[in-house]
C-alpha positions in Angstrom: 0.0 0.0 0.1 1.3 3.4 -0.9 2.0 6.3 1.5 -1.1 8.1 -0.3 -3.5 5.3 0.1 -2.4 5.2 3.9 -2.9 8.8 4.2 -6.5 8.4 2.8 -7.3 5.2 4.9 -6.2 6.7 8.4 -8.6 9.6 8.5 -11.5 7.5 7.1 -11.0 4.6 9.6 -10.6 7.0 12.5 -13.7 8.8 11.5 -15.8 5.6 11.1 -14.4 4.6 14.6 -15.5 8.0 16.1 -19.0 7.9 14.5 -19.5 4.4 15.9 -18.1 5.3 19.6 -20.5 8.3 19.6 -23.6 6.0 19.1 -22.2 3.3 21.3 -20.9 5.2 24.2 -22.7 4.1 27.5 -25.4 6.7 28.4 -27.1 7.7 31.7 -30.4 7.6 33.4 -32.0 11.0 34.1 -35.3 12.2 35.2 -37.4 13.6 32.4 -40.6 15.5 32.9 -43.6 14.1 31.7 -45.7 17.4 31.3 -49.2 17.4 32.6 -51.7 19.6 30.5 -52.2 21.7 33.7 -49.2 23.1 35.4 -49.7 22.4 39.0 -48.0 20.6 42.1 -48.5 16.9 42.2 -49.6 15.6 45.7 -49.9 11.9 45.2 -49.1 9.2 42.6 -50.7 5.9 42.5 -51.2 2.6 40.1 -54.1 2.7 38.0 -55.9 0.1 36.0 -54.1 -1.7 33.0 -50.7 -0.3 33.8 -51.5 3.3 34.0 -50.3 6.0 36.6 -52.9 8.2 38.5 -51.6 11.7 39.6 -53.5 14.0 42.0 -52.7 17.7 42.0 -52.8 20.5 44.3 -55.8 21.8 42.2 -57.9 19.0 43.4 -57.9 17.2 40.2 -57.0 13.5 39.1 -55.0 12.7 36.1 -54.3 9.4 34.4 -51.0 8.7 32.3 -51.2 5.8 29.7 -47.4 6.1 28.9 -48.3 8.5 26.0 -50.4 11.2 27.3 -52.7 12.6 30.1 -56.3 12.3 30.6 -58.4 14.0 33.4 -60.5 11.6 35.6 -63.7 12.3 37.2 -63.0 11.1 40.8 -65.7 13.2 42.6 -62.9 15.1 44.3 -64.8 18.6 44.0 -61.4 20.4 44.2 -60.4 18.8 47.4 -56.7 18.5 47.8 -55.6 14.8 47.6 -53.1 13.5 50.1 -53.3 9.8 50.0 -54.3 7.8 46.9 -53.8 4.1 46.8 -55.3 3.0 43.5 -58.6 3.3 41.3 -60.9 6.0 42.6 -64.2 4.2 43.4 -62.3 0.9 44.5 -60.1 2.5 46.9 -60.6 5.2 49.7 -59.1 8.6 48.8 -57.7 10.6 51.7 -57.9 14.7 51.4 -57.2 17.7 53.3 -60.9 17.9 54.1 -61.7 14.2 54.8 -62.2 10.9 53.3 -63.5 10.1 49.7 -65.1 6.7 49.9 -68.5 4.7 50.3 -68.1 4.7 53.9 -69.4 7.5 56.4 -66.3 9.4 57.5 -64.5 9.2 60.8 -66.0 11.4 63.5 -65.1 15.0 62.8 -64.2 14.3 59.1 -60.4 14.8 60.0 -57.7 15.6 57.6 -56.5 12.2 56.1 -52.7 11.9 55.4 -52.8 8.2 54.4 -55.1 5.1 54.0 -54.6 1.4 54.2 -57.1 -1.4 53.3 -56.5 -4.6 55.2 -58.3 -7.7 55.5 -59.5 -6.6 59.0 -60.7 -3.3 58.2 -59.6 0.4 56.6 -57.1 2.2 58.4 -56.9 6.0 58.1 -54.1 8.1 59.4 -54.8 11.7 60.9 -53.1 14.5 62.6 -55.2 13.4 65.6 -54.2 9.8 65.5 -55.5 6.6 63.9 -59.0 5.6 63.0 -59.8 1.9 61.9 -63.3 1.0 60.1 -64.1 -2.6 61.2 -67.3 -4.1 62.3 -69.3 -1.5 60.5 -68.0 1.2 62.9 -65.0 3.5 63.5 -62.4 2.6 66.2 -59.7 5.0 67.3 -57.0 2.9 68.8 -54.4 5.5 68.5 -55.1 9.1 69.5 -53.2 12.4 69.9 -50.4 11.2 67.6 -50.1 13.1 64.4 -49.6 10.2 61.8 -48.4 10.6 58.3 -47.8 7.3 56.6 -49.1 3.6 57.1 -47.5 0.2 56.2 -48.5 -3.5 56.4 -45.5 -6.0 57.0 -45.8 -9.8 56.3 -43.1 -11.8 57.6 -42.7 -15.5 58.4 -46.6 -15.8 58.4 -47.3 -12.8 60.6 -48.9 -9.5 59.7 -47.8 -6.2 61.4 -49.2 -2.9 60.8 -47.1 0.2 61.3 -48.0 3.9 61.4 -45.3 6.6 61.1 -45.7 9.7 63.2 -44.3 13.2 63.0 -41.9 13.8 65.9 -42.9 10.5 67.6 -41.3 7.8 65.3 -43.3 4.5 64.7 -46.3 3.0 66.2 -47.1 -0.8 65.5 -49.7 -3.4 66.1 -50.4 -7.2 64.8 -53.5 -7.4 62.7 -55.1 -9.4 65.3 -54.7 -6.7 67.9 -55.6 -3.9 65.3 -58.3 -2.5 67.3 -56.5 -2.4 70.7 -54.0 0.5 71.6 -51.0 0.5 69.5 -47.5 0.1 70.9 -44.6 2.6 70.5 -42.0 1.0 68.4 -39.0 3.5 68.0 -36.3 2.0 70.0 -33.1 2.8 68.2 -34.5 5.8 66.2 -33.6 9.4 67.1 -35.6 11.1 69.6 -38.2 13.2 68.1 -37.8 11.7 64.7 -40.4 12.2 61.8 -41.2 8.6 60.2 -42.0 9.7 56.7 -42.4 6.6 54.5 -42.2 2.6 54.6 -40.8 -0.1 52.4 -40.8 -3.9 52.9 -38.1 -6.1 51.5 -38.8 -9.4 49.8 -38.2 -11.4 53.0 -40.5 -9.2 54.9 -37.8 -6.8 56.7 -39.3 -3.4 57.4 -37.6 -0.2 56.2 -38.5 3.3 57.3 -37.4 6.6 55.9 -37.2 9.4 58.3 -36.0 13.1 58.6 -32.8 11.8 59.8 -31.9 8.8 57.6 -33.0 5.3 56.9 -33.5 2.5 59.2 -34.4 -1.3 59.2 -36.2 -3.6 61.6 -37.1 -7.4 61.4 -40.0 -7.5 63.7 -41.9 -4.8 65.7 -40.2 -4.2 69.2 -36.5 -4.9 67.9 -34.0 -2.2 67.9 -34.0 -0.1 64.7 -30.8 -0.2 63.0 -29.4 2.5 60.4 -29.1 1.3 56.9 -25.2 1.4 56.1 -24.1 3.9 53.4 -27.0 6.1 53.6 -26.4 9.6 55.0 -28.0 9.9 58.4 -28.7 13.6 58.1 -30.7 13.2 54.7 -34.3 13.4 54.8 -36.0 10.4 53.2 -39.4 11.4 51.6 -40.4 8.2 49.6 -39.1 4.7 49.2 -39.8 1.8 46.5 -38.4 -1.6 46.7 -38.0 -3.3 43.3 -38.3 -7.2 43.1 -35.0 -9.3 43.4 -33.0 -9.1 39.9 -31.0 -12.0 38.4 -28.2 -11.5 41.0 -30.9 -11.8 43.8 -30.3 -7.9 44.8 -33.2 -5.9 45.7 -33.0 -2.1 44.2 -34.1 0.3 46.9 -35.3 3.5 45.3 -34.9 6.5 47.7 -36.6 9.7 47.3 -34.9 12.7 49.2 -35.0 16.7 49.2 -31.9 16.3 46.9 -33.5 13.9 44.3 -33.5 10.3 43.4 -31.1 7.7 44.8 -30.6 4.0 44.8 -29.2 1.2 46.9 -28.8 -2.6 46.1 -29.7 -4.8 48.9 -28.7 -8.2 49.9 -31.0 -10.1 52.1 -30.6 -13.1 54.0 -33.2 -14.8 56.5 -32.0 -12.7 59.4 -30.6 -9.4 58.0 -30.4 -7.0 55.1 -27.0 -5.4 53.9 -26.0 -3.0 51.4 -24.3 -4.4 48.1 -22.6 -1.7 46.3 -22.3 2.2 46.6 -25.1 4.6 46.8 -26.2 5.5 43.4 -27.4 9.0 42.7 -30.0 10.2 40.0 -30.4 13.7 41.5 -30.0 15.7 38.2 -33.5 17.1 37.1 -33.9 18.6 33.6 -35.3 21.9 35.6 -34.8 23.1 39.2 -37.6 22.1 41.8 -38.2 23.3 45.2 -39.7 20.1 46.3 -38.1 16.6 46.8 -38.8 13.3 45.4 -42.0 12.4 47.4 -43.5 9.5 45.3 -41.8 6.6 43.4 -43.7 4.1 41.5 -43.0 1.6 38.7 -44.5 2.0 35.4 -46.0 -0.9 33.1 -43.0 -0.7 30.8 -40.6 -1.1 33.8 -39.6 2.5 33.8 -39.6 4.1 37.1 -42.0 7.3 37.7 -41.4 9.9 40.4 -43.0 13.1 41.5 -41.1 16.0 42.5 -43.7 18.9 42.2 -44.2 17.4 38.5 -44.0 13.8 37.3 -40.9 12.4 35.9 -39.8 9.2 34.1 -36.4 7.7 34.8 -35.1 7.3 31.1 -31.8 6.5 29.5 -30.2 9.1 27.7 -27.0 9.3 25.5 -23.6 10.2 27.0 -23.2 14.1 27.2 -21.4 15.2 24.2 -21.8 12.0 22.2 -22.5 14.1 19.1 -19.0 15.7 19.3 -17.5 12.2 18.4 -19.9 12.0 15.5 -19.3 15.5 14.2 -15.4 14.5 14.5 -15.9 11.5 12.7 -17.8 13.1 9.7 -15.1 15.6 9.4 -12.5 13.0 9.2 -14.6 11.3 6.5 -14.6 14.4 4.6 -10.8 14.9 4.8 -10.2 11.3 3.8 -12.6 11.8 0.8 -10.8 15.0 -0.3 -7.5 13.3 0.0 -9.0 10.2 -2.1 -10.1 12.8 -4.7 -6.6 14.1 -4.8 -5.0 10.7 -5.5 -7.8 9.9 -8.0 -8.5 13.0 -10.1 -10.3 10.8 -12.7 -12.9 10.2 -10.0 -13.7 14.0 -9.6 -16.6 15.2 -11.7 -16.1 16.8 -15.0 -16.3 20.5 -15.3 -17.8 20.3 -18.6 
């Protein structure tokens, strides 16, 4: 091969390699906004029928997202601010700032409802004045004068326990058999005056609680809570979602904070849960937000949907600056083509 042909082949080869590299570089995952027709603050997310997503807004409206676009739902809210949404309206009770939306008569005083939980033994309603339970066709008040925020059900080794996260008073718990009796304080190991803001349960039934002072785990009620390693103890946890085990047997724990979205991989044995790998951060939003990630839900296409004032989808995007490799490759191809025409003047187009 002559020197001239080598001079042509080198830029063309490098150019092709750069173009391929630009398209094949591993990308990143970012939170990309799914714009509602109405620009308003999202107050709750919930799974809808047929893999859709339900989003309640500060304007007292309910919208459904099918993966392509949004459609407003008539849920009989009459403009009430939704704070608790577990699923399809009409099939599940809805908690609002001015009471309960359901077929049941509201709890006495029609209090503000921060969360609802349906169990086989009754409907649980969390309020700033404590816990109300609808069972045996009446309302019971097993926990009073405790400002509750979130509710959770834990199933472990055939046992069902129920938990209530309180603002400034940690966690309260009861078995499903003692649901209507006074609930027990269950905060040993948690910081004094902690705010319990969200729950998740692992595949093996370990309970996780997100607080305004970090993330903690507990196997059964009454045991000492232990901080989950690698997670900053000074970070406020607003939302948790635990994904099913992957092919490695690890469970991805998605964590919503004031700073954004994070994730930890958990390895679980019969008696404990440990962190496997570093804390991953997906904090970058396409636009600034004054609110943290407050809800995390899976979508039907295995994507992750979160709310941080608006609704976002965690999506794969190309490596930043990938187009620079492509442009450089095209430039080198042009240089190689120009050199080739210089070596083969007969290949140039005739002027005549």
